[in-house]
C-alpha positions in Angstrom: -5.5 5.1 -20.2 -8.6 7.2 -19.8 -11.5 7.1 -17.4 -13.8 5.8 -20.2 -11.3 3.0 -21.1 -11.1 2.0 -17.4 -14.8 2.0 -17.1 -15.4 0.0 -20.3 -12.8 -2.5 -19.7 -13.8 -3.0 -16.1 -17.5 -3.5 -17.0 -16.5 -5.9 -19.7 -14.3 -8.0 -17.4 -17.0 -8.1 -14.7 -19.5 -9.2 -17.3 -17.2 -12.0 -18.2 -17.0 -13.0 -14.5 -20.7 -13.0 -14.2 -21.0 -15.2 -17.3 -18.5 -17.7 -15.8 -20.4 -17.7 -12.5 -23.7 -18.3 -14.2 -22.3 -21.2 -16.3 -20.7 -22.8 -13.2 -23.8 -22.5 -11.1 -26.0 -23.9 -13.9 -23.8 -26.9 -14.6 -21.1 -27.5 -12.1 -18.7 -30.3 -13.2 -19.1 -33.6 -11.3 -15.4 -34.3 -11.8 -13.4 -32.8 -8.9 -10.5 -31.7 -11.1 -12.8 -30.0 -13.6 -14.7 -28.3 -10.8 -11.6 -27.0 -9.1 -10.3 -25.8 -12.5 -13.5 -23.9 -13.2 -13.6 -22.3 -9.7 -9.9 -21.3 -10.1 -10.6 -19.7 -13.5 -13.5 -17.8 -11.9 -11.3 -16.5 -9.1 -8.5 -15.7 -11.6 -10.8 -13.6 -13.7 -11.9 -11.7 -10.7 -8.4 -11.2 -9.4 -7.3 -9.7 -12.8 -10.0 -7.1 -12.4 -9.5 -6.1 -8.8 -5.6 -6.1 -8.8 -5.4 -3.7 -11.7 -8.1 -1.4 -10.3 -6.2 -1.4 -7.0 -3.1 0.0 -8.7 -4.9 2.5 -10.9 -7.0 4.1 -8.2 -3.7 4.8 -6.3 -1.6 6.2 -9.2 -3.8 7.6 -12.0 -3.4 11.4 -12.2 -6.9 12.0 -13.5 -9.7 12.4 -10.9 -12.3 11.0 -13.3 -10.2 7.9 -13.9 -9.8 7.3 -10.1 -13.5 7.7 -9.6 -14.1 5.2 -12.4 -11.9 2.8 -10.6 -13.8 3.2 -7.4 -17.1 2.6 -9.1 -15.8 -0.6 -10.7 -14.2 -1.6 -7.4 -17.6 -1.3 -5.7 -19.3 -3.5 -8.4 -16.4 -6.0 -8.0 -17.1 -6.1 -4.2 -20.7 -7.0 -4.9 -19.8 -9.7 -7.3 -17.1 -11.1 -5.0 -19.7 -11.5 -2.3 -22.1 -13.0 -4.8 -19.5 -15.6 -5.7 -18.6 -16.3 -2.1 -22.3 -16.8 -1.2 -23.0 -19.0 -4.2 -24.9 -22.0 -2.8 -24.5 -24.2 -6.0 -20.7 -23.7 -5.9 -20.6 -24.4 -2.1 -22.7 -27.5 -2.5 -20.5 -28.8 -5.3 -17.3 -28.2 -3.4 -18.7 -29.8 -0.3 -19.7 -32.9 -2.2 -16.1 -33.6 -3.2 -14.5 -36.6 -1.5 -11.4 -34.8 -0.2 -9.7 -38.0 0.8 -9.2 -38.7 -2.9 -7.5 -35.3 -3.6 -3.8 -34.6 -3.6 -2.7 -32.2 -0.7 -2.7 -29.1 -2.9 -6.2 -29.7 -4.2 -7.4 -30.6 -0.7 -6.0 -27.4 0.7 -7.6 -25.4 -2.1 -11.0 -26.9 -1.3 -10.6 -26.2 2.5 -9.6 -22.6 1.9 -12.4 -21.9 -0.6 -15.1 -23.4 1.7 -13.7 -21.4 4.6 -13.9 -18.2 2.6 -17.5 -19.0 1.7 -18.4 -19.6 5.3 -16.8 -16.4 6.3 -18.8 -14.6 3.6 -22.0 -15.9 5.2 -23.0 -18.8 3.0 -24.7 -20.5 6.1 -26.9 -17.5 6.8 -30.5 -17.2 5.6 -31.2 -15.0 2.6 -32.1 -11.9 4.7 -28.9 -12.1 6.7 -26.8 -12.8 3.6 -28.2 -9.7 2.0 -27.4 -7.6 5.1 -23.8 -8.9 5.1 -23.4 -8.0 1.5 -24.7 -4.5 2.1 -22.3 -4.1 5.0 -19.4 -5.2 2.8 -20.4 -2.6 0.2 -20.5 0.0 2.9 -17.1 -1.0 4.1 -15.7 -0.8 0.6 -17.1 2.7 0.1 -15.8 3.9 3.5 -12.4 2.5 2.8 -12.3 4.2 -0.6 -13.2 7.5 1.0 -10.5 7.1 3.7 -7.8 6.4 1.1 -9.0 9.2 -1.2 -8.9 11.7 1.6 -5.3 10.9 2.4 -4.2 10.8 -1.2 -5.7 14.1 -2.1 -4.7 16.2 0.9 -1.3 17.8 0.6 -0.5 20.7 2.9 1.9 23.5 2.3 3.5 25.3 5.3 5.2 28.7 5.1 8.3 28.9 7.3 10.9 31.6 7.9 14.1 31.1 5.9 15.9 30.4 9.1 14.0 27.1 9.3 16.3 25.7 6.7 19.4 26.1 8.9 21.0 22.7 9.1 19.4 21.2 6.0 21.5 20.1 3.1 22.7 22.7 0.6 20.7 21.2 -2.3 17.5 21.3 -0.2 18.1 25.0 0.7 18.7 25.7 -3.0 15.4 24.1 -3.9 13.5 26.2 -1.4 14.2 29.9 -2.1 12.5 32.5 0.0 9.7 34.5 -1.5 9.3 38.3 -1.5 8.0 38.0 2.1 11.1 36.1 3.2 9.2 32.9 3.8 9.8 29.4 2.2 7.2 26.8 1.4 7.5 23.2 2.3 4.8 20.6 1.6 3.8 17.4 3.4 4.9 15.3 0.4 7.5 12.8 1.8 10.5 13.9 -0.3 9.9 17.5 0.6 9.1 17.0 4.2 11.8 14.4 5.2 15.0 16.5 5.0 13.5 19.3 7.0 12.3 17.0 9.8 15.7 15.3 9.9 18.0 18.3 9.8 16.3 21.6 10.5 17.6 23.1 13.8 14.3 25.0 14.2 12.1 22.9 16.5 9.1 25.2 15.9 9.4 24.6 12.2 9.5 20.9 12.6 6.5 21.1 14.9 4.5 23.2 12.4 5.3 20.8 9.5 4.5 17.8 11.7 1.1 19.3 12.7 0.3 20.0 9.1 1.1 16.4 8.1 -1.0 14.8 10.9 -3.8 17.3 10.4 -4.4 16.0 6.9 -7.7 14.3 6.0 -9.5 15.5 9.1 -12.7 14.1 7.7 -11.3 10.7 8.2 -12.0 10.8 12.0 -15.7 10.4 11.2 -15.0 8.0 8.3 -12.9 5.8 10.6 -15.6 5.7 13.2 -18.2 4.7 10.7 -15.8 2.1 9.3 -15.1 0.7 12.7 -18.9 0.3 13.4 -19.6 -1.2 10.0 -16.8 -3.8 10.5 -18.1 -4.7 14.0 -21.6 -5.1 12.7 -20.4 -7.3 9.8 -18.4 -9.5 12.2 -21.4 -9.9 14.5 -23.7 -10.6 11.6 -21.4 -13.5 10.6 -21.3 -14.9 14.1 -18.0 -13.4 15.4 -17.7 -11.5 18.7 -15.6 -8.8 17.0 -14.0 -7.7 13.8 -10.6 -8.6 15.2 -11.8 -12.2 15.7 -13.1 -12.3 12.2 -10.1 -10.7 10.6 -7.5 -12.9 12.4 -9.3 -16.2 12.0 -7.6 -17.1 8.7 -4.3 -15.4 9.5 -1.2 -16.9 11.1 -2.0 -15.1 14.4 -5.3 -16.9 14.6 -7.1 -14.9 17.3 -7.1 -11.6 19.2 -5.9 -13.4 22.2 -2.8 -14.7 20.3 -2.2 -11.2 19.0 -2.4 -9.7 22.5 0.1 -12.2 23.8 2.4 -11.4 20.8 2.2 -7.7 21.4 2.9 -8.2 25.1 6.0 -10.2 24.2 7.2 -7.5 21.8 6.5 -4.8 24.3 8.4 -6.6 27.0 11.4 -7.2 24.7 11.4 -3.7 23.3 10.8 -1.6 26.5 14.3 -1.5 28.0 16.1 -0.9 24.6 13.5 1.8 23.7 14.0 3.5 27.1 17.8 3.5 26.6 17.5 5.0 23.1 15.1 7.6 24.3 17.4 8.6 27.2 20.3 8.9 24.7 18.2 11.2 22.5 17.0 13.2 25.4 20.6 13.7 26.6 21.5 15.2 23.2 18.5 17.4 23.3 19.4 18.7 26.8 22.9 19.5 25.8 21.4 21.8 23.2 18.8 23.1 25.5 19.1 22.2 29.3 15.4 23.1 29.8 14.2 20.2 27.5 11.8 17.9 29.4 10.8 15.6 26.7 11.3 14.8 23.0 8.2 15.2 20.8 7.4 13.0 17.8 8.4 16.0 15.6 11.9 15.9 17.2 12.7 12.2 16.8 14.1 12.2 13.3 16.3 15.3 14.1 17.8 13.8 17.2 18.2 10.3 15.6 20.3 12.0 12.9 22.3 13.8 15.5 22.9 10.5 17.4 24.1 8.8 14.3 26.6 11.6 13.6 27.8 11.7 17.2 28.1 7.9 17.8 29.0 6.6 14.4 30.4 9.6 12.6 27.7 9.1 10.0 26.1 12.2 8.7 23.4 11.4 6.1 23.8 14.9 4.6 27.3 14.0 3.5 26.0 10.8 1.8 23.2 12.6 -0.2 25.4 13.8 -3.1 26.2 10.1 -3.9 22.5 9.1 -3.9 21.1 10.8 -6.9 17.8 9.1 -7.8 18.6 7.9 -11.4 22.0 6.5 -10.2 20.4 4.7 -7.3 17.6 3.2 -9.4 20.1 2.0 -12.0 22.4 0.6 -9.3 19.6 -1.4 -7.7 18.5 -2.8 -11.1 22.1 -3.7 -11.9 22.6 -5.4 -8.5 19.4 -7.5 -8.9 20.5 -8.5 -12.4 23.9 -9.6 -11.0 22.5 -11.5 -8.0 19.7 -13.3 -9.7 20.7 -13.4 -13.3 17.9 -11.1 -14.3 17.7 -8.8 -17.3 15.6 -5.6 -17.2 14.6 -4.3 -20.6 12.7 -1.0 -20.9 9.6 -1.1 -23.1 6.8 1.1 -24.0 3.4 -0.5 -23.2 0.4 0.1 -25.4 -1.1 2.1 -22.5 0.0 3.6 -19.2 -1.4 6.0 -16.6 1.5 8.6 -16.5 4.6 9.5 -18.4 6.7 9.1 -15.2 5.9 5.3 -15.0 8.9 3.3 -16.2 8.1 -0.2 -17.6 10.6 -3.1 -17.8 10.2 -6.6 -19.1 12.2 -9.1 -16.9 13.9 -12.3 -18.0 15.4 -14.9 -15.7 18.3 -16.9 -17.1 17.3 -15.6 -20.5 13.6 -16.7 -20.2 10.6 -14.3 -19.8 9.8 -14.0 -16.1 7.4 -11.0 -16.0 7.2 -7.3 -15.9 7.8 -4.5 -13.4 6.7 -0.9 -13.4 8.4 1.8 -11.4 6.2 4.8 -10.5 8.6 6.6 -8.2 7.8 10.3 -7.8 5.0 12.3 -6.0 2.2 14.0 -7.8 -1.3 15.2 -7.0 -3.8 12.4 -6.4 -1.2 9.7 -6.0 -0.6 7.3 -3.1 1.7 9.1 -0.7 3.8 6.2 0.6 5.9 3.3 -0.7 3.9 0.2 -1.8 4.4 -2.8 -4.1 1.2 -3.7 -5.9 0.4 -6.8 -7.8 -0.9 -5.7 -11.2 -1.2 -9.1 -12.9 -1.0 -12.5 -11.1 1.5 -14.9 -12.5 0.2 -18.2 -13.6 2.5 -20.8 -15.2 2.0 -21.1 -19.0 -0.9 -18.6 -18.8 0.1 -15.1 -17.8 3.4 -13.5 -16.6 3.4 -11.7 -13.3 3.4 -7.9 -13.4 4.3 -5.9 -10.2 4.1 -2.1 -9.8 6.4 -0.3 -7.3 4.8 2.9 -6.2 7.1 5.3 -4.2 7.5 9.0 -3.6 11.2 9.8 -4.1 12.7 13.1 -5.4 11.9 13.7 -9.0 14.7 14.6 -11.3 12.3 16.5 -13.6 10.9 18.6 -10.8 14.2 19.3 -8.9 16.1 22.5 -9.4 19.3 20.6 -8.9 20.1 16.9 -8.7 17.3 14.7 -7.2 19.2 13.6 -4.1 17.8 10.8 -1.9 18.0 10.3 1.8 19.9 7.2 3.0 16.7 5.9 4.5 14.9 6.3 1.2 17.5 4.1 -0.4 17.0 1.6 2.3 13.2 1.7 1.5 13.9 1.2 -2.2 16.1 -1.8 -1.5 13.5 -3.2 0.8 
């Protein structure tokens, strides 16, 4: 799947959406069922564009391909706003007698009209254009923010003694160079064992600093993004972006969110203080002069506490958690619990050879597809995320989800690709 293929396909699909929009605006059906069906088809066509771009921009190894995704994403943002600000569609939906609709159709109309109001349909032309420009700006800033994080992987040189306490397989994968130093990166599978097991607090601090120092340019990007979001909210008649963003969510308002966070804080404060005191006690037994535990120490002392309190040492579990075995065990368990079958297949196109593709059946009937893209590489999303690649629609298209993670890679490991217990928990989740 090349940059040119992504660009050509994206432009073709957006052209199809524009054609659908033009036809709907020129001759919106008078029948409510037909109108809702056409609006739904328009939204589905757009979703099929944006969902796939959202995956590819986070996983494609080729910079040109990711840049092509970003360009099409920006065009999709413009078109999405154009749809949401369509006066002919808004007028046609508003004219529907909702009392004659079934509950599902009525809810669809309510939500669509709400989305259009939130897009600025009630504004005059000048203000609508300003809102559209702000959304485009927000998309560009969000792309820059994500790109900066994806592309910035730091390498820290540490003395060989920094590996004291880490598992044997980890030490074997990090031999010292001629200068006696070892190299550890901020990629999650490389960083996690050192942060959890290294006895060298200075090494943990150095790696933590490198991790949190990534994408320094995002300080300015975030500030610009914050201002653009606030300006958009005010242009749409909201006091803040928080008020705008929460309006259509379960939380409803910033005030509700504040109360919720206060409740969580009140419930968590005492247990958190007890847990911190327990970790600090362990730290002071190692070093009586310890005054506090830094963020770079937390994983290390949590691992110590688990070993001390529950006789559970994750290092002893690692040999049983080889990546390929864990992946197969989870597929087997899902198959057993839900009567699923996972069959590997080779798609006509893919973004990387590491991506594993499976067709899924439920009770013997086609249920969809999943793709597992599980190992770190340059330019890839650095965390664990489940992306919708294709939206499922009964009798129309099967759902396709892509699981993007950063677990140890058997191909890149000098020994078995052993996972942390917490990584297995993440994969199950």
